[in-house]
N, C-alpha and C positions, 0 to 999 in steps of 0.2 A: 498204658497202664496195665500192671500185671494184677492177676486174681490170686490172692493168697489163700484162698478156700481149700485148695488141694494141696499145700505146700506139705513136704515131710514134717513129720512130727517128732522126728528124733532128737532128744535135747542135744543142742550145742553146748561146747565147752564156754565157760563165762568169757573168755578171751575172744572168743569167734562170734560172739553175738553183737552185732551192730546196735549202737544207741540211736535211736529215733524217736519222733513223736507219732503220737496216733490221734485220729479225727473221727469223730461222729460225722455222718453225712447230712441226713436231713434235719433241717432247722439249724444246722451247724454251718456246713459249707454251701448248701444249697437249701431253697425254701419254695414253696408254691406261691404263685402269684395270686391265689384265692385265700391264700393263709391257712384256712382249715382243711384238712384232709377229706372231711365229710362232703364239701363242696364239689369235689371231683365226682364223687358218688351221686350227689344230685344231679350234675350234669350227664351223666350215663344213664340215670332213669329218666330223664326229660327227653335226651335222643332216643331212647330204646323204648318209650312209652310205658314203662313198667312203674306203675304207682308205688310209693313207699320203698323204692330201692335202696335209698339210705339204710333203712331198718334192715331189709333182707341182707343186704352186703355186710353189715356189722354182725348179724346174728352167724352168719356163714363163718365168718372169721373167728369169732368166739367159739363155736363149736369145734373147730380144729385146732384151736391154739393150745391145747394141752400136751401136745407133742410137737416136734418138729415139722414146719409146714412152709409153704411157699405159695404163690399166687395160683399156681394149678389146683393145688389143695383147696383154696378158697372157692374157686370157681366151680369146681367138681361138687363141692357141696351145695353152693348155691343153686346149681342146675337141678340137682336132686330135689332141694327143697320147692323149687317153682316149678318142678316138672318141664325143664326147657331142654329141647333138643340139643345134641352135642354141638352143632355148627352155630347155635345161637349163644350158647355158652362161650364157645371159642371167640366169636364176633365181640361179645361183651368185654372179655377179657383183652381183647386187641384194643378196643376202645378205652378202656381204663388206661391202658399204656401210653396210646397216643394223646389222652388227656393228661396225663402225668408229663409227658414231654413238652406239650405246649405251655404247660404252667411253671416249668422248672426256671428260677431265677439264681442268680448268685448271691452269696454273701460275701462280698468283695473283700471285707476287712480281715475275715477268718481264712477265705482262700489265700490271702496274701502271706499268711503266716505257714502254708504248706511247703515243704521242700521236697525236691525229687529225693526218692527213696524212704519218705514216709509211709504211714500205713493207715488206711481208713477201716473202721470198724464200725459196722451197721447191724442192728437188730431190725429186719426188714423183711416183708414177705415177697417183695420184688426179687427178681432173679438178678445176679451180679452184672449181666449183660446189659439189662436194662438199666441198672444204676449207674453203669458206665456211661450209658448213652443219655441220661440225665446230666450227669456231670459235664459232659461234653457240650450239651445243649446251653448250659450255664456259663459256658467258657472257662470250664477247669482244664488244664494242660498239663498238670504234672504227671510225671512217672512216678507212681505209688503203687504199694499193695493194696488189695481190698479184701477183706473178709467179711462175709455175709452170713449171719445165723438168723434164726427166728427168735431166739432170746439168750443167746450167748452171754451178753452185757448183762441183761436184767437178771439172770440166775447166778452169773459170776463165775460160770466155768470156762469162759473164753480166755480170761486174765493169765491163769497158770498156764495154759497151752501157749499162749503167744510168749510168754516168759521163758519158754524152754528155747524159742528161736530168736527172741530179740529183747534188747532192754528198752522200755519205754520210759523216755525221760519225762512225758507229761502227755496226758489225755486231755482233750477238749471236746465238749459236748454239750447239748441243751438240756438232757434229762437229769435231772437231781439224782435219781437212784442209779439208772443204769449207766451214767456218764461221770458221776462224782463219787458216789457213796460206794458204788461195786468196785470200781478199779482201785480206791483208796485202800478198801479192806483187803486188797492182795498187794500193798505196798506200792502202788504206782501213783504218783502225783497226778491230780487231776484238776480241771479248772473250768467252771461253768459258763456258758454264754447263753444270754437271753437276747441276741441281736434280733432273732425272728420275730420276736413278740412286738407288737406296737408300742411304740413310743408314747410318751406322756402327750404330745402334741396330737399323735395319730389317734389316740384314745379319745381325745377331745371331738375331733371329726366323727368318730364311731359314735360316740354319745350323743352327738347332734344331729344325727342322721345321715351323714355324709360318708357311709364306709367306702364308697367307690374312690372318692377322693383321698381318703385316707389310705387305701391301698396304692395309689399312685404314690403317695409320699412315702409309704413303707418301701416299696420297690425301688424307688429312687435312692432312699437312703443305704438300702441294701447294696444296691449296684454300684455305689461310689465308694472309694476310700483314697486317702491321701496322706502322706505322714509330713507334708510341707507345714511348716509352723502357723497355725491359726486357720489354715485352709480347710480342716476338716469341719470346723464349726461354720465356715462360709457354706459349706455344702448342706449341713443340716438347716441352716436358716433358708436355702432355697427349697429344699426339699419338703420341709414341714410347715413353712410359714410363707414365704414369698410367692411361691407357685400357687398355693392354695387360695391365699388373699386374692391373687390376679385372675385365677379361675372363677372365683365368685364374682369379682368386678366384671368380668367379662361378661357373665349372665345378665346381671343387673343392667349394665351398658346396653347391650345387644337388645333386650327388651325394650328399653326406653327408646333406642333408636327406631324400632320397628313401631312402637306405639305413635311415634310423631311423624312416621313416614320418611324418616331421614335415610338416605341409602349411602351416605359417606361419613366415616368418623376418621378425623385426623388426631392421630397419636402423636404428641408432643416430643421432640427430641429434647435432652437425650433419655429422659427418665423413663419413656416408653418403649425404649428399645427392645425390651423383651416382651411386655405386654402385648405389643401389636401381633407379634408372632402366635400368642395364645389365644388371642381374641379372633385372629383369622381362623384358627382352628374350630374355635367355638361357633362361628357363624357358617362354617363349612358344613359341621356336624348336624346343625340345627337346619341347614338348608334355607338360610336367611339370605336375602338379597341386600346386603350391607356390605360396602367395600371400605377397607381399612386402608389409611395411607399415613406414611410417615412424614410429619410435619416438620421441616428444616427450622426450627425456633430456638430461642434462648432468651433471656432476660436481656441481654445486649443488643440481639438482633432486633428485638422489639422496640428497644429504646433508640437505637440508631435509625432504624426503619428507612433505609435508602429507598431511591426509586424502585430499583430491582427488587429489593425485597417486599414492598407495598404491592407490586405487580405479582409476585410470586404468591402472596398469602391471598390476595383476590382471586387468584386462579384457583386455589385450592378451595376456597370458601364457595366460589361461584355456584355450584350446584344445589348448594344448601348442606351443610354438614355441621356435626357436633365437633367440637375441639374438646379432646380429651388429655388429661395428665393425671400423675398419680397423686399429686398434691400440689398445693398453691394457694394464694390468696385471690388470684385473677386480676390483680391491681395493674400489671404490665400490659395484659391483654385489653384491658379496660382502655388503657390509655392509646393502645392502637387501632381500636375500631373506630373512633370518630375520623382518623387519617384515611381510613378506608370508605367513609360516608356511611358507616354501618352501625347499627343499635341492637340490642336484643340479642346478640351472638349468644347461643347455648354453649356453655362451657361445661363440662362434667369432670369433677374430680373424685378420685377414690377418697381422699382426705382432704376437706376443705380446711385450710388454716386460717385460725383467727389473725386479721392483719396487725392487730397490736403485738401478738406474740412473735410476730416475724418481723416486727420493727418497720413496718410499712405503711403508708397510707391506705385507706380503705378503697376499694374500686369506685369509680365514678358511677353515679346512678344512671340506670337505664342503657350503658354501654354494653353490657353483656347480662345474660340471664344464667346464674350458677346454680348447678344441680351437683348434691354431692352424695356418695354413699356413706359416708363418715362426716359429720359436721360438729362444729365445736359445742353444741349442745350436747353431744354425746360423752363428752370427758376430754381430758387434756391427753393429747399424743404428741409425742416428739417425732416429727417428720422426717427428721434427718436421718434417722435410721432406714426409713423407707426409701429414702433417695440413696443412700449408701447401697441398698440390696439391690438396687437397679441401675448402677452405674454401667456406661456405655463404653466400648473400647475406643472411640473416636472422640476427638477434641470437642470443645463447645461450637457451636453454630454461632459464627459473626456475621454472616451475611450470606447471601446468594448471588451468583452470576447468571444473569440471563444472556442466553444465546439463542439463535435461530430454533425453534420448536421446543425449548425448554429451560430448565434452570439448573444449574450445578451448586453443591455447597460450598461455602468458604469456612473451613474449620480454622480455629485458633491453633497455634503452635502448642504441641504436646507438652505439658511441664510436669505430668506425674511421672514417678520414678518407676524403674523396671518392677521392683518389688509390688507397688501398688496396681500396676497393669497386670501383672502375674494374677494378683488376687482377684482382679475384676474378670479375667479370663475363667479363672475357677468357677466365679459364680455363673458366668454365662454358660458355660459348658454343662453344670449340673442343671441350670434351668432347662436348657433345651434337651437334656437327658430326659428331664421330667416330662417335658413335652411330648417326646417321643413315646417314653412309655405310658402315657395317658392315652395315646392313640390304640392301645392294647386293653383297655378297659370301658366299659359300658359308659359309666358316669350318669347312668338314669338318675340317680338320686339328686345328683346337682342340678340336672336339667329340670327336674321335677318339683324342687323346692321353692317355695314362694319368695319375694324379696325381702320381706321382713325377717323370715327367719335366716335367709343366707346372709343379710347384714348383721344379724346378731353373731353369728359364727364369725365373720370377718372382723368384727369389733375385738372379739376375745382374742383372735389371733393376733390382730394389730398390737394390742395391749402385750403379748409375749414377744413380738418383734421388737417393741420399744424397750425392751429388758435386754437386749443382746450387746452387751457392752464390748464384745469382741470386734464388732464393726467399727466401733470408735477407735479401738486400739490399732486397728489396721489402716483405717481410712481418713481419721481426723486431720492429720498434717496435710494431705492434699485437699480436703474438703474446706479447712479453714483458709487456705492459700488462695484457693480459686474464689471463694466468696468474698473474699476481701477486694481481690481485683475487680469483681463485679460491682460491689458497693461504692469501691472509689470512682469508678467511672460514672456510676448513676449520681453521685453526690456531685461530680464534675458538672453534670448536666441540670443539676438543681432539682433531681428526682431521687425519691426513696424507693428502692426496689427491692 
């Protein structure tokens, strides 16, 4: 990436001026993981032990902002105001740069619009080499020019200077004045981006006291991008709805397991293929002695219940375990338990479905003990959306095969087409990215909130999930076909599953 700040200013002939696009940098191509810039200052103050550092840092910048300035000027003013030694001032300045580097995240949608040869234009106190480092840290790799001023866009003087050298086809930025009104006043087409701002769903999380979780959702949304038809919607569903719901469910379930002294949770295939990964992270971060295991199961496997399958389930349940699933009625599990000589087996659903609405018989009394985060008394939710958001890449479990020392899954032949499998992979990749991103956030508010408050947020998010019609547009054909096959076999056995 080249620095255009020292480029010659001799006007070029119109025919010699390259036509290109220009882009703002902060909150356009990159953002801060913590969102608000002042949180960087707060962390500096906490690390340096300087009370009210945020206010001191802001006032220092205000005092030098009447002239061209940079980070050195801000910290020179700050050092004078606080009576700091030069080496302390230098250390604080280096710390701010380090924290900015640690906080830099990409805005993938806007980065994808940048071409080699385009121009970046930033009103910023950070020097050009630091801005280049921030862009590189966020994964930006285009060969572009970079113009850095303290207020060139805001005051408008940079645009005619740039017009002497290049023709700007369009400018993109987040500031309504500096990035839209200012270039337009000089005849340059401009477009506003609000990508860095919290989305409506992220704002719900913030307003309900789950700011840390909102930042995970925001960073996942910003870090992902695709132009594949429908796939961007899948990414947004995972980032803003499915991941937060399952994060909340993980906390509620982990607490329940600890309260009951249960040290193993069995996550039902296939719907829990993503949840188990998140739950494992939750219990690890909390230091809980709870083992998550993937239970090879399905309605068909429980219906058929071969000798090998019964031995497998008994082995998994033997230490005493909670069986978890994202949704269900519990009917097929209830029918399985008597064959194992068990009763009162605890089942935990994120969403317990009313049997009548699912077209199945109610679970047999006493066979299982159902707990649910969201139950039918809380309102009507269409669990099919939840299932579609949690599809696995592998086929349905038909049975298991017992061998010396263990069991192997037997999956049904894959009937989903390539487009459906690609959509599933998009969902999985986004969820796993969110999981990786979550490891860089504290999540204190999530761990500290009580169950009732968490469940209220989950219900609100679940209502939004059940309105994502695009899931049906993408997955309905395969969902209907598979469900019909299962129902046909269950009816052949004289059972409604």
